[in-house]
PyMOL Python script that loads the backbone (N, CA, C, O; Angstrom):
from pymol import cmd

cmd.read_pdbstr("""\
ATOM      1  N   UNK A   1     -19.335 -11.147 -46.024  1.00  0.00           N
ATOM      2  CA  UNK A   1     -18.573 -11.119 -44.793  1.00  0.00           C
ATOM      3  C   UNK A   1     -19.543 -10.894 -43.621  1.00  0.00           C
ATOM      4  O   UNK A   1     -20.361  -9.975 -43.669  1.00  0.00           O
ATOM      5  N   UNK A   2     -19.458 -11.727 -42.565  1.00  0.00           N
ATOM      6  CA  UNK A   2     -20.388 -11.582 -41.448  1.00  0.00           C
ATOM      7  C   UNK A   2     -20.108 -10.300 -40.660  1.00  0.00           C
ATOM      8  O   UNK A   2     -18.969  -9.841 -40.567  1.00  0.00           O
ATOM      9  N   UNK A   3     -21.161  -9.748 -40.106  1.00  0.00           N
ATOM     10  CA  UNK A   3     -21.015  -8.539 -39.291  1.00  0.00           C
ATOM     11  C   UNK A   3     -20.339  -8.889 -37.964  1.00  0.00           C
ATOM     12  O   UNK A   3     -20.553  -9.966 -37.407  1.00  0.00           O
ATOM     13  N   UNK A   4     -19.528  -7.968 -37.476  1.00  0.00           N
ATOM     14  CA  UNK A   4     -18.848  -8.169 -36.193  1.00  0.00           C
ATOM     15  C   UNK A   4     -19.642  -7.441 -35.116  1.00  0.00           C
ATOM     16  O   UNK A   4     -19.949  -6.255 -35.235  1.00  0.00           O
ATOM     17  N   UNK A   5     -19.957  -8.168 -34.089  1.00  0.00           N
ATOM     18  CA  UNK A   5     -20.723  -7.626 -32.982  1.00  0.00           C
ATOM     19  C   UNK A   5     -19.902  -6.542 -32.271  1.00  0.00           C
ATOM     20  O   UNK A   5     -18.804  -6.837 -31.798  1.00  0.00           O
ATOM     21  N   UNK A   6     -20.395  -5.298 -32.181  1.00  0.00           N
ATOM     22  CA  UNK A   6     -19.633  -4.232 -31.537  1.00  0.00           C
ATOM     23  C   UNK A   6     -19.354  -4.492 -30.053  1.00  0.00           C
ATOM     24  O   UNK A   6     -18.341  -4.032 -29.526  1.00  0.00           O
ATOM     25  N   UNK A   7     -20.234  -5.218 -29.386  1.00  0.00           N
ATOM     26  CA  UNK A   7     -19.998  -5.557 -27.982  1.00  0.00           C
ATOM     27  C   UNK A   7     -18.794  -6.489 -27.875  1.00  0.00           C
ATOM     28  O   UNK A   7     -17.971  -6.344 -26.971  1.00  0.00           O
ATOM     29  N   UNK A   8     -18.693  -7.443 -28.797  1.00  0.00           N
ATOM     30  CA  UNK A   8     -17.551  -8.352 -28.831  1.00  0.00           C
ATOM     31  C   UNK A   8     -16.265  -7.562 -29.030  1.00  0.00           C
ATOM     32  O   UNK A   8     -15.274  -7.822 -28.348  1.00  0.00           O
ATOM     33  N   UNK A   9     -16.262  -6.615 -29.940  1.00  0.00           N
ATOM     34  CA  UNK A   9     -15.076  -5.788 -30.180  1.00  0.00           C
ATOM     35  C   UNK A   9     -14.716  -4.992 -28.940  1.00  0.00           C
ATOM     36  O   UNK A   9     -13.544  -4.913 -28.570  1.00  0.00           O
ATOM     37  N   UNK A  10     -15.712  -4.402 -28.296  1.00  0.00           N
ATOM     38  CA  UNK A  10     -15.451  -3.598 -27.101  1.00  0.00           C
ATOM     39  C   UNK A  10     -14.856  -4.454 -25.991  1.00  0.00           C
ATOM     40  O   UNK A  10     -13.894  -4.050 -25.337  1.00  0.00           O
ATOM     41  N   UNK A  11     -15.431  -5.639 -25.778  1.00  0.00           N
ATOM     42  CA  UNK A  11     -14.929  -6.511 -24.725  1.00  0.00           C
ATOM     43  C   UNK A  11     -13.507  -6.957 -25.010  1.00  0.00           C
ATOM     44  O   UNK A  11     -12.666  -6.953 -24.111  1.00  0.00           O
ATOM     45  N   UNK A  12     -13.224  -7.342 -26.247  1.00  0.00           N
ATOM     46  CA  UNK A  12     -11.875  -7.781 -26.588  1.00  0.00           C
ATOM     47  C   UNK A  12     -10.877  -6.639 -26.500  1.00  0.00           C
ATOM     48  O   UNK A  12      -9.746  -6.842 -26.061  1.00  0.00           O
ATOM     49  N   UNK A  13     -11.273  -5.451 -26.906  1.00  0.00           N
ATOM     50  CA  UNK A  13     -10.373  -4.311 -26.879  1.00  0.00           C
ATOM     51  C   UNK A  13     -10.065  -3.911 -25.443  1.00  0.00           C
ATOM     52  O   UNK A  13      -8.961  -3.452 -25.149  1.00  0.00           O
ATOM     53  N   UNK A  14     -11.035  -4.081 -24.546  1.00  0.00           N
ATOM     54  CA  UNK A  14     -10.868  -3.662 -23.168  1.00  0.00           C
ATOM     55  C   UNK A  14     -10.335  -4.760 -22.253  1.00  0.00           C
ATOM     56  O   UNK A  14     -10.101  -4.516 -21.069  1.00  0.00           O
ATOM     57  N   UNK A  15     -10.142  -5.951 -22.779  1.00  0.00           N
ATOM     58  CA  UNK A  15      -9.604  -7.013 -21.940  1.00  0.00           C
ATOM     59  C   UNK A  15      -8.149  -6.696 -21.637  1.00  0.00           C
ATOM     60  O   UNK A  15      -7.323  -6.569 -22.541  1.00  0.00           O
ATOM     61  N   UNK A  16      -7.858  -6.572 -20.381  1.00  0.00           N
ATOM     62  CA  UNK A  16      -6.515  -6.234 -19.964  1.00  0.00           C
ATOM     63  C   UNK A  16      -6.078  -7.163 -18.850  1.00  0.00           C
ATOM     64  O   UNK A  16      -6.845  -7.984 -18.348  1.00  0.00           O
ATOM     65  N   UNK A  17      -4.838  -7.005 -18.490  1.00  0.00           N
ATOM     66  CA  UNK A  17      -4.283  -7.703 -17.341  1.00  0.00           C
ATOM     67  C   UNK A  17      -3.711  -6.639 -16.423  1.00  0.00           C
ATOM     68  O   UNK A  17      -3.528  -5.490 -16.825  1.00  0.00           O
ATOM     69  N   UNK A  18      -3.436  -7.023 -15.212  1.00  0.00           N
ATOM     70  CA  UNK A  18      -2.893  -6.070 -14.248  1.00  0.00           C
ATOM     71  C   UNK A  18      -1.511  -6.535 -13.821  1.00  0.00           C
ATOM     72  O   UNK A  18      -1.287  -7.722 -13.581  1.00  0.00           O
ATOM     73  N   UNK A  19      -0.587  -5.584 -13.728  1.00  0.00           N
ATOM     74  CA  UNK A  19       0.751  -5.848 -13.194  1.00  0.00           C
ATOM     75  C   UNK A  19       0.901  -4.974 -11.961  1.00  0.00           C
ATOM     76  O   UNK A  19       0.646  -3.770 -12.003  1.00  0.00           O
ATOM     77  N   UNK A  20       1.317  -5.593 -10.863  1.00  0.00           N
ATOM     78  CA  UNK A  20       1.471  -4.873  -9.603  1.00  0.00           C
ATOM     79  C   UNK A  20       2.936  -4.912  -9.174  1.00  0.00           C
ATOM     80  O   UNK A  20       3.549  -5.977  -9.109  1.00  0.00           O
ATOM     81  N   UNK A  21       3.483  -3.738  -8.884  1.00  0.00           N
ATOM     82  CA  UNK A  21       4.832  -3.607  -8.341  1.00  0.00           C
ATOM     83  C   UNK A  21       4.734  -2.714  -7.116  1.00  0.00           C
ATOM     84  O   UNK A  21       4.427  -1.526  -7.218  1.00  0.00           O
ATOM     85  N   UNK A  22       4.997  -3.297  -5.969  1.00  0.00           N
ATOM     86  CA  UNK A  22       4.821  -2.610  -4.681  1.00  0.00           C
ATOM     87  C   UNK A  22       3.389  -2.090  -4.593  1.00  0.00           C
ATOM     88  O   UNK A  22       2.450  -2.886  -4.611  1.00  0.00           O
ATOM     89  N   UNK A  23       3.200  -0.781  -4.499  1.00  0.00           N
ATOM     90  CA  UNK A  23       1.847  -0.233  -4.394  1.00  0.00           C
ATOM     91  C   UNK A  23       1.352   0.341  -5.712  1.00  0.00           C
ATOM     92  O   UNK A  23       0.301   0.980  -5.757  1.00  0.00           O
ATOM     93  N   UNK A  24       2.098   0.117  -6.780  1.00  0.00           N
ATOM     94  CA  UNK A  24       1.699   0.619  -8.102  1.00  0.00           C
ATOM     95  C   UNK A  24       0.987  -0.482  -8.877  1.00  0.00           C
ATOM     96  O   UNK A  24       1.407  -1.639  -8.869  1.00  0.00           O
ATOM     97  N   UNK A  25      -0.094  -0.100  -9.545  1.00  0.00           N
ATOM     98  CA  UNK A  25      -0.826  -1.035 -10.399  1.00  0.00           C
ATOM     99  C   UNK A  25      -0.839  -0.493 -11.816  1.00  0.00           C
ATOM    100  O   UNK A  25      -1.098   0.689 -12.041  1.00  0.00           O
ATOM    101  N   UNK A  26      -0.560  -1.368 -12.763  1.00  0.00           N
ATOM    102  CA  UNK A  26      -0.538  -1.003 -14.168  1.00  0.00           C
ATOM    103  C   UNK A  26      -1.479  -1.922 -14.935  1.00  0.00           C
ATOM    104  O   UNK A  26      -1.536  -3.121 -14.665  1.00  0.00           O
ATOM    105  N   UNK A  27      -2.215  -1.363 -15.889  1.00  0.00           N
ATOM    106  CA  UNK A  27      -3.026  -2.192 -16.782  1.00  0.00           C
ATOM    107  C   UNK A  27      -2.273  -2.342 -18.094  1.00  0.00           C
ATOM    108  O   UNK A  27      -1.767  -1.368 -18.650  1.00  0.00           O
ATOM    109  N   UNK A  28      -2.207  -3.569 -18.577  1.00  0.00           N
ATOM    110  CA  UNK A  28      -1.533  -3.854 -19.842  1.00  0.00           C
ATOM    111  C   UNK A  28      -2.445  -4.698 -20.718  1.00  0.00           C
ATOM    112  O   UNK A  28      -3.329  -5.393 -20.218  1.00  0.00           O
ATOM    113  N   UNK A  29      -2.229  -4.636 -22.016  1.00  0.00           N
ATOM    114  CA  UNK A  29      -3.004  -5.466 -22.938  1.00  0.00           C
ATOM    115  C   UNK A  29      -2.534  -6.910 -22.849  1.00  0.00           C
ATOM    116  O   UNK A  29      -1.342  -7.177 -22.698  1.00  0.00           O
ATOM    117  N   UNK A  30      -3.458  -7.817 -22.941  1.00  0.00           N
ATOM    118  CA  UNK A  30      -3.086  -9.224 -22.959  1.00  0.00           C
ATOM    119  C   UNK A  30      -2.490  -9.563 -24.333  1.00  0.00           C
ATOM    120  O   UNK A  30      -2.652  -8.807 -25.292  1.00  0.00           O
ATOM    121  N   UNK A  31      -1.811 -10.689 -24.413  1.00  0.00           N
ATOM    122  CA  UNK A  31      -1.273 -11.163 -25.684  1.00  0.00           C
ATOM    123  C   UNK A  31       0.207 -10.881 -25.898  1.00  0.00           C
ATOM    124  O   UNK A  31       0.799 -11.393 -26.847  1.00  0.00           O
ATOM    125  N   UNK A  32       0.813 -10.075 -25.033  1.00  0.00           N
ATOM    126  CA  UNK A  32       2.247  -9.827 -25.159  1.00  0.00           C
ATOM    127  C   UNK A  32       2.969 -10.573 -24.049  1.00  0.00           C
ATOM    128  O   UNK A  32       2.345 -11.056 -23.105  1.00  0.00           O
ATOM    129  N   UNK A  33       4.285 -10.663 -24.168  1.00  0.00           N
ATOM    130  CA  UNK A  33       5.050 -11.340 -23.134  1.00  0.00           C
ATOM    131  C   UNK A  33       5.205 -10.426 -21.919  1.00  0.00           C
ATOM    132  O   UNK A  33       5.050  -9.209 -22.010  1.00  0.00           O
ATOM    133  N   UNK A  34       5.510 -11.040 -20.792  1.00  0.00           N
ATOM    134  CA  UNK A  34       5.762 -10.273 -19.576  1.00  0.00           C
ATOM    135  C   UNK A  34       6.920  -9.309 -19.827  1.00  0.00           C
ATOM    136  O   UNK A  34       6.849  -8.146 -19.432  1.00  0.00           O
ATOM    137  N   UNK A  35       7.981  -9.779 -20.479  1.00  0.00           N
ATOM    138  CA  UNK A  35       9.146  -8.928 -20.759  1.00  0.00           C
ATOM    139  C   UNK A  35       8.744  -7.692 -21.564  1.00  0.00           C
ATOM    140  O   UNK A  35       9.150  -6.581 -21.225  1.00  0.00           O
ATOM    141  N   UNK A  36       7.967  -7.865 -22.603  1.00  0.00           N
ATOM    142  CA  UNK A  36       7.545  -6.744 -23.445  1.00  0.00           C
ATOM    143  C   UNK A  36       6.693  -5.755 -22.640  1.00  0.00           C
ATOM    144  O   UNK A  36       6.853  -4.542 -22.771  1.00  0.00           O
ATOM    145  N   UNK A  37       5.797  -6.275 -21.815  1.00  0.00           N
ATOM    146  CA  UNK A  37       4.950  -5.410 -20.990  1.00  0.00           C
ATOM    147  C   UNK A  37       5.805  -4.598 -20.022  1.00  0.00           C
ATOM    148  O   UNK A  37       5.585  -3.399 -19.847  1.00  0.00           O
ATOM    149  N   UNK A  38       6.779  -5.254 -19.394  1.00  0.00           N
ATOM    150  CA  UNK A  38       7.654  -4.549 -18.460  1.00  0.00           C
ATOM    151  C   UNK A  38       8.445  -3.463 -19.172  1.00  0.00           C
ATOM    152  O   UNK A  38       8.587  -2.354 -18.656  1.00  0.00           O
ATOM    153  N   UNK A  39       8.958  -3.776 -20.350  1.00  0.00           N
ATOM    154  CA  UNK A  39       9.711  -2.780 -21.120  1.00  0.00           C
ATOM    155  C   UNK A  39       8.831  -1.585 -21.463  1.00  0.00           C
ATOM    156  O   UNK A  39       9.273  -0.441 -21.367  1.00  0.00           O
ATOM    157  N   UNK A  40       7.588  -1.844 -21.861  1.00  0.00           N
ATOM    158  CA  UNK A  40       6.671  -0.749 -22.191  1.00  0.00           C
ATOM    159  C   UNK A  40       6.368   0.113 -20.969  1.00  0.00           C
ATOM    160  O   UNK A  40       6.108   1.309 -21.102  1.00  0.00           O
ATOM    161  N   UNK A  41       6.400  -0.486 -19.784  1.00  0.00           N
ATOM    162  CA  UNK A  41       6.135   0.244 -18.557  1.00  0.00           C
ATOM    163  C   UNK A  41       7.384   0.938 -18.006  1.00  0.00           C
ATOM    164  O   UNK A  41       7.302   1.685 -17.032  1.00  0.00           O
ATOM    165  N   UNK A  42       8.536   0.689 -18.632  1.00  0.00           N
ATOM    166  CA  UNK A  42       9.778   1.291 -18.157  1.00  0.00           C
ATOM    167  C   UNK A  42      10.382   0.567 -16.967  1.00  0.00           C
ATOM    168  O   UNK A  42      11.170   1.141 -16.216  1.00  0.00           O
ATOM    169  N   UNK A  43      10.012  -0.696 -16.799  1.00  0.00           N
ATOM    170  CA  UNK A  43      10.550  -1.515 -15.709  1.00  0.00           C
ATOM    171  C   UNK A  43      11.587  -2.454 -16.303  1.00  0.00           C
ATOM    172  O   UNK A  43      11.295  -3.183 -17.251  1.00  0.00           O
ATOM    173  N   UNK A  44      12.789  -2.443 -15.758  1.00  0.00           N
ATOM    174  CA  UNK A  44      13.852  -3.326 -16.222  1.00  0.00           C
ATOM    175  C   UNK A  44      13.476  -4.773 -15.876  1.00  0.00           C
ATOM    176  O   UNK A  44      13.370  -5.115 -14.698  1.00  0.00           O
ATOM    177  N   UNK A  45      13.274  -5.628 -16.893  1.00  0.00           N
ATOM    178  CA  UNK A  45      12.835  -7.002 -16.629  1.00  0.00           C
ATOM    179  C   UNK A  45      13.759  -7.794 -15.705  1.00  0.00           C
ATOM    180  O   UNK A  45      13.294  -8.662 -14.966  1.00  0.00           O
ATOM    181  N   UNK A  46      15.056  -7.506 -15.738  1.00  0.00           N
ATOM    182  CA  UNK A  46      15.986  -8.249 -14.889  1.00  0.00           C
ATOM    183  C   UNK A  46      15.983  -7.765 -13.439  1.00  0.00           C
ATOM    184  O   UNK A  46      16.682  -8.332 -12.600  1.00  0.00           O
ATOM    185  N   UNK A  47      15.203  -6.722 -13.137  1.00  0.00           N
ATOM    186  CA  UNK A  47      15.176  -6.187 -11.775  1.00  0.00           C
ATOM    187  C   UNK A  47      14.019  -6.737 -10.945  1.00  0.00           C
ATOM    188  O   UNK A  47      13.888  -6.405  -9.767  1.00  0.00           O
ATOM    189  N   UNK A  48      13.177  -7.579 -11.557  1.00  0.00           N
ATOM    190  CA  UNK A  48      12.009  -8.117 -10.854  1.00  0.00           C
ATOM    191  C   UNK A  48      11.790  -9.587 -11.186  1.00  0.00           C
ATOM    192  O   UNK A  48      12.254 -10.090 -12.209  1.00  0.00           O
ATOM    193  N   UNK A  49      11.075 -10.257 -10.299  1.00  0.00           N
ATOM    194  CA  UNK A  49      10.586 -11.614 -10.557  1.00  0.00           C
ATOM    195  C   UNK A  49       9.078 -11.509 -10.707  1.00  0.00           C
ATOM    196  O   UNK A  49       8.418 -10.849  -9.905  1.00  0.00           O
ATOM    197  N   UNK A  50       8.533 -12.147 -11.719  1.00  0.00           N
ATOM    198  CA  UNK A  50       7.092 -12.105 -11.964  1.00  0.00           C
ATOM    199  C   UNK A  50       6.433 -13.346 -11.364  1.00  0.00           C
ATOM    200  O   UNK A  50       6.949 -14.459 -11.467  1.00  0.00           O
ATOM    201  N   UNK A  51       5.272 -13.119 -10.732  1.00  0.00           N
ATOM    202  CA  UNK A  51       4.517 -14.236 -10.172  1.00  0.00           C
ATOM    203  C   UNK A  51       3.063 -14.159 -10.634  1.00  0.00           C
ATOM    204  O   UNK A  51       2.510 -13.080 -10.847  1.00  0.00           O
ATOM    205  N   UNK A  52       2.475 -15.319 -10.778  1.00  0.00           N
ATOM    206  CA  UNK A  52       1.068 -15.446 -11.145  1.00  0.00           C
ATOM    207  C   UNK A  52       0.459 -16.478 -10.206  1.00  0.00           C
ATOM    208  O   UNK A  52       0.895 -17.629 -10.181  1.00  0.00           O
ATOM    209  N   UNK A  53      -0.530 -16.080  -9.445  1.00  0.00           N
ATOM    210  CA  UNK A  53      -1.158 -16.966  -8.450  1.00  0.00           C
ATOM    211  C   UNK A  53      -0.133 -17.541  -7.477  1.00  0.00           C
ATOM    212  O   UNK A  53      -0.231 -18.699  -7.072  1.00  0.00           O
ATOM    213  N   UNK A  54       0.852 -16.721  -7.105  1.00  0.00           N
ATOM    214  CA  UNK A  54       1.860 -17.150  -6.139  1.00  0.00           C
ATOM    215  C   UNK A  54       2.982 -18.005  -6.698  1.00  0.00           C
ATOM    216  O   UNK A  54       3.873 -18.417  -5.955  1.00  0.00           O
ATOM    217  N   UNK A  55       2.953 -18.280  -8.001  1.00  0.00           N
ATOM    218  CA  UNK A  55       3.987 -19.112  -8.640  1.00  0.00           C
ATOM    219  C   UNK A  55       4.856 -18.241  -9.542  1.00  0.00           C
ATOM    220  O   UNK A  55       4.354 -17.359 -10.239  1.00  0.00           O
ATOM    221  N   UNK A  56       6.166 -18.496  -9.523  1.00  0.00           N
ATOM    222  CA  UNK A  56       7.063 -17.765 -10.415  1.00  0.00           C
ATOM    223  C   UNK A  56       6.740 -18.091 -11.868  1.00  0.00           C
ATOM    224  O   UNK A  56       6.435 -19.235 -12.205  1.00  0.00           O
ATOM    225  N   UNK A  57       6.808 -17.076 -12.723  1.00  0.00           N
ATOM    226  CA  UNK A  57       6.646 -17.287 -14.165  1.00  0.00           C
ATOM    227  C   UNK A  57       7.842 -16.648 -14.862  1.00  0.00           C
ATOM    228  O   UNK A  57       8.497 -15.765 -14.307  1.00  0.00           O
ATOM    229  N   UNK A  58       8.116 -17.095 -16.068  1.00  0.00           N
ATOM    230  CA  UNK A  58       9.238 -16.557 -16.826  1.00  0.00           C
ATOM    231  C   UNK A  58       8.796 -15.323 -17.597  1.00  0.00           C
ATOM    232  O   UNK A  58       7.604 -15.096 -17.808  1.00  0.00           O
ATOM    233  N   UNK A  59       9.778 -14.529 -18.014  1.00  0.00           N
ATOM    234  CA  UNK A  59       9.435 -13.290 -18.712  1.00  0.00           C
ATOM    235  C   UNK A  59       8.991 -13.514 -20.152  1.00  0.00           C
ATOM    236  O   UNK A  59       8.568 -12.572 -20.822  1.00  0.00           O
ATOM    237  N   UNK A  60       9.081 -14.756 -20.638  1.00  0.00           N
ATOM    238  CA  UNK A  60       8.564 -15.045 -21.982  1.00  0.00           C
ATOM    239  C   UNK A  60       7.120 -15.577 -21.934  1.00  0.00           C
ATOM    240  O   UNK A  60       6.555 -15.961 -22.958  1.00  0.00           O
ATOM    241  N   UNK A  61       6.548 -15.590 -20.749  1.00  0.00           N
ATOM    242  CA  UNK A  61       5.137 -15.995 -20.576  1.00  0.00           C
ATOM    243  C   UNK A  61       4.225 -14.995 -21.283  1.00  0.00           C
ATOM    244  O   UNK A  61       4.400 -13.784 -21.145  1.00  0.00           O
ATOM    245  N   UNK A  62       3.263 -15.496 -22.029  1.00  0.00           N
ATOM    246  CA  UNK A  62       2.286 -14.632 -22.696  1.00  0.00           C
ATOM    247  C   UNK A  62       1.221 -14.238 -21.682  1.00  0.00           C
ATOM    248  O   UNK A  62       0.654 -15.091 -20.999  1.00  0.00           O
ATOM    249  N   UNK A  63       0.958 -12.949 -21.590  1.00  0.00           N
ATOM    250  CA  UNK A  63      -0.030 -12.445 -20.638  1.00  0.00           C
ATOM    251  C   UNK A  63      -1.436 -12.735 -21.169  1.00  0.00           C
ATOM    252  O   UNK A  63      -1.781 -12.380 -22.296  1.00  0.00           O
ATOM    253  N   UNK A  64      -2.230 -13.386 -20.331  1.00  0.00           N
ATOM    254  CA  UNK A  64      -3.619 -13.695 -20.688  1.00  0.00           C
ATOM    255  C   UNK A  64      -4.536 -12.620 -20.111  1.00  0.00           C
ATOM    256  O   UNK A  64      -4.158 -11.904 -19.184  1.00  0.00           O
ATOM    257  N   UNK A  65      -5.736 -12.513 -20.660  1.00  0.00           N
ATOM    258  CA  UNK A  65      -6.656 -11.484 -20.193  1.00  0.00           C
ATOM    259  C   UNK A  65      -7.093 -11.740 -18.756  1.00  0.00           C
ATOM    260  O   UNK A  65      -7.237 -12.878 -18.309  1.00  0.00           O
ATOM    261  N   UNK A  66      -7.297 -10.629 -18.057  1.00  0.00           N
ATOM    262  CA  UNK A  66      -7.835 -10.628 -16.692  1.00  0.00           C
ATOM    263  C   UNK A  66      -6.958 -11.297 -15.645  1.00  0.00           C
ATOM    264  O   UNK A  66      -7.466 -11.682 -14.592  1.00  0.00           O
ATOM    265  N   UNK A  67      -5.663 -11.450 -15.893  1.00  0.00           N
ATOM    266  CA  UNK A  67      -4.782 -12.009 -14.875  1.00  0.00           C
ATOM    267  C   UNK A  67      -4.136 -10.874 -14.083  1.00  0.00           C
ATOM    268  O   UNK A  67      -4.067  -9.735 -14.546  1.00  0.00           O
ATOM    269  N   UNK A  68      -3.670 -11.204 -12.894  1.00  0.00           N
ATOM    270  CA  UNK A  68      -2.934 -10.255 -12.067  1.00  0.00           C
ATOM    271  C   UNK A  68      -1.534 -10.824 -11.856  1.00  0.00           C
ATOM    272  O   UNK A  68      -1.357 -11.884 -11.254  1.00  0.00           O
ATOM    273  N   UNK A  69      -0.556 -10.102 -12.362  1.00  0.00           N
ATOM    274  CA  UNK A  69       0.841 -10.507 -12.222  1.00  0.00           C
ATOM    275  C   UNK A  69       1.468  -9.607 -11.166  1.00  0.00           C
ATOM    276  O   UNK A  69       1.442  -8.383 -11.286  1.00  0.00           O
ATOM    277  N   UNK A  70       2.026 -10.221 -10.139  1.00  0.00           N
ATOM    278  CA  UNK A  70       2.696  -9.456  -9.093  1.00  0.00           C
ATOM    279  C   UNK A  70       4.203  -9.550  -9.304  1.00  0.00           C
ATOM    280  O   UNK A  70       4.748 -10.624  -9.559  1.00  0.00           O
ATOM    281  N   UNK A  71       4.858  -8.404  -9.191  1.00  0.00           N
ATOM    282  CA  UNK A  71       6.294  -8.336  -9.369  1.00  0.00           C
ATOM    283  C   UNK A  71       6.989  -8.236  -8.017  1.00  0.00           C
ATOM    284  O   UNK A  71       6.551  -7.506  -7.129  1.00  0.00           O
ATOM    285  N   UNK A  72       8.074  -8.981  -7.881  1.00  0.00           N
ATOM    286  CA  UNK A  72       8.886  -8.948  -6.672  1.00  0.00           C
ATOM    287  C   UNK A  72      10.239  -8.361  -7.056  1.00  0.00           C
ATOM    288  O   UNK A  72      10.944  -8.919  -7.897  1.00  0.00           O
ATOM    289  N   UNK A  73      10.605  -7.234  -6.441  1.00  0.00           N
ATOM    290  CA  UNK A  73      11.915  -6.639  -6.754  1.00  0.00           C
ATOM    291  C   UNK A  73      13.051  -7.587  -6.365  1.00  0.00           C
ATOM    292  O   UNK A  73      13.005  -8.232  -5.317  1.00  0.00           O
ATOM    293  N   UNK A  74      14.062  -7.660  -7.215  1.00  0.00           N
ATOM    294  CA  UNK A  74      15.245  -8.475  -6.946  1.00  0.00           C
ATOM    295  C   UNK A  74      16.215  -7.608  -6.150  1.00  0.00           C
ATOM    296  O   UNK A  74      16.512  -6.475  -6.530  1.00  0.00           O
ATOM    297  N   UNK A  75      16.697  -8.151  -5.057  1.00  0.00           N
ATOM    298  CA  UNK A  75      17.652  -7.426  -4.218  1.00  0.00           C
ATOM    299  C   UNK A  75      19.012  -8.113  -4.340  1.00  0.00           C
ATOM    300  O   UNK A  75      19.128  -9.329  -4.194  1.00  0.00           O
ATOM    301  N   UNK A  76      20.026  -7.311  -4.608  1.00  0.00           N
ATOM    302  CA  UNK A  76      21.367  -7.870  -4.704  1.00  0.00           C
ATOM    303  C   UNK A  76      22.310  -7.023  -3.864  1.00  0.00           C
ATOM    304  O   UNK A  76      21.980  -5.907  -3.463  1.00  0.00           O
ATOM    305  N   UNK A  77      23.442  -7.554  -3.618  1.00  0.00           N
ATOM    306  CA  UNK A  77      24.441  -6.840  -2.833  1.00  0.00           C
ATOM    307  C   UNK A  77      25.139  -7.799  -1.892  1.00  0.00           C
ATOM    308  O   UNK A  77      24.986  -9.016  -1.997  1.00  0.00           O
ATOM    309  N   UNK A  78      25.903  -7.242  -0.974  1.00  0.00           N
ATOM    310  CA  UNK A  78      26.604  -8.076  -0.018  1.00  0.00           C
ATOM    311  C   UNK A  78      28.097  -7.878  -0.118  1.00  0.00           C
ATOM    312  O   UNK A  78      28.575  -6.869  -0.636  1.00  0.00           O
ATOM    313  N   UNK A  79      28.839  -8.871   0.392  1.00  0.00           N
ATOM    314  CA  UNK A  79      30.308  -8.794   0.399  1.00  0.00           C
ATOM    315  C   UNK A  79      30.878  -8.965  -0.983  1.00  0.00           C
ATOM    316  O   UNK A  79      30.327  -9.663  -1.834  1.00  0.00           O
ATOM    317  N   UNK A  80      32.008  -8.301  -1.180  1.00  0.00           N
ATOM    318  CA  UNK A  80      32.708  -8.469  -2.469  1.00  0.00           C
ATOM    319  C   UNK A  80      33.991  -9.207  -2.271  1.00  0.00           C
ATOM    320  O   UNK A  80      34.721  -9.446  -3.233  1.00  0.00           O
TER     321      UNK A  80
END
""", "prot")
cmd.dss("prot")
cmd.show_as("cartoon", "prot")
cmd.util.cbc("prot")
cmd.orient("prot")
């Protein structure tokens, strides 16, 4: 079995993505869906819209390493 380079392991283990909601920044592991990451952070997925590079993405999008996902709070209300 070939030896695994410890630097490779460290880099892969530390590869994260960033999720930003208002002025809060969260680091999450890549490889999970946006929905799963939001749930782990205690953010209700239906209360925000996720964007990547200014484009809307769905909550089933797999988070890639080193990306920055910005969340936009959903506002509802009005006349009944």
